[in-house]
C-alpha positions, 0 to 999 in steps of 0.5 A: 641861813647861815649868813643870817647866823654870822650876822646874828653872832659876830656883832655881839662877840664884838660887843662883848669883847669890846666891853671885856677888854675896854674900860673906856667902853665899860665907863662909857656904858656905865655912864649911860642911865640904865632907864635909857638902855631899857627904854631903847627896846621899846622899837620891839613893838614893830615885831607886830609886823609878823602878826600882820603878815601872818594874818595876810598868809605870808608867815607860817604861825609857828614863827609869827605868833611866838615872835610878834606877840613876844616883841609886842609884849617886850617892847610895851613892857620895856616902857613900863620898866623905864618908868619904874626905873625913873621913879626908883621904885622899890622892886624896879631892879626885880622887875628889870631882871624879869623883863630881861630874861622874858626879852631874851627868852622871847629872841631865842624862842623867835630865832629857833622857830625861824630857823625851823620854819625856813628852808635849811637843815634846821627846817622841821616845821611849815613844810607847806608854807616856808617862811621865805620872808625872814631870809629876804629884804627887808625882813632880813634886817631883823635877824642881822640888826634887830636881833643882835641890837637887842640881845646887846641891849639886854646884856648891857642892862643885865651887866649894869645890874650886876655892876651895881649890886656888886657895888652896893655893898662895898658902898655900905662898908664905906659909909660904916668905916666912915662912922668908925673913923668918927669914934676913933677921932672922938677917943683920941680926944679924950684919951690921955696924953701919952708920951710916944706916938701910937703906932699903926698896925698893917694887916697882913696882906695876900696875893691879889689883895691891896694892903691895908693900914689899920689905926690902932683902936679900930676893929679891923672888920670895919674896913673892907677888904677888896682885890685890886680889880674891885677897889679900882671899880668901887673907888671909880664909882661917882657915889664912892669918890666923895666917900673916899675923899672924906675917908682920906681926910679922916686919916689924915686928921687922925695921924695929925692929932697923934703927931700933935699928942706926941710933941706936946 
């Protein structure tokens, strides 16, 4: 059983470190459609083999019933949740969260019951018919391959959901900033000519914050404040690149209009 636990934990640790330390891997995972990551767990319906082996008297019910029923349910619902994500149904993300938590709970219960019904220090159940098959080929591939893969997929789905939730508010702020720039450009066109260019005022900066240049006449609250890490992440998001380009052109147009007014 210790060998099985090492086979379970090592792939998870390697995947977590790679995702945390490598931006290339993070971008690669971000490029995968979310419904693909969910639909990939349809293979969990193969956990029904535990029910077949229990019915044949080769596995204890304490392990076979929760593991088999939970796996079949998780694999079946994965197809439904993936379809909701493809259709962008309202509440699809909440359904994905609930499905993810259920799938992880199923894996935790299966691992716990597998340890408690197998020979070893944690053997507390099924003394009359211990779970010997789970540590022999081919079922040993379940805790050493199928379970780590399922946990990694659940982790990637939760990571993607959290990332998309964090990006959405910042994108809304950028859209509001575009509206503020349009209003400022309209005000510049209607304002009387001034002899000197309108100075720009810079907002104060603090450690860990990016410096912002706020055009005169605009409310600073219209400008989103990001940490360097978040700004890099948000502007790298495909939906925000085009918006960032529009903002840059709008700021350049405002500067050009001020320069023309000051030279007339």
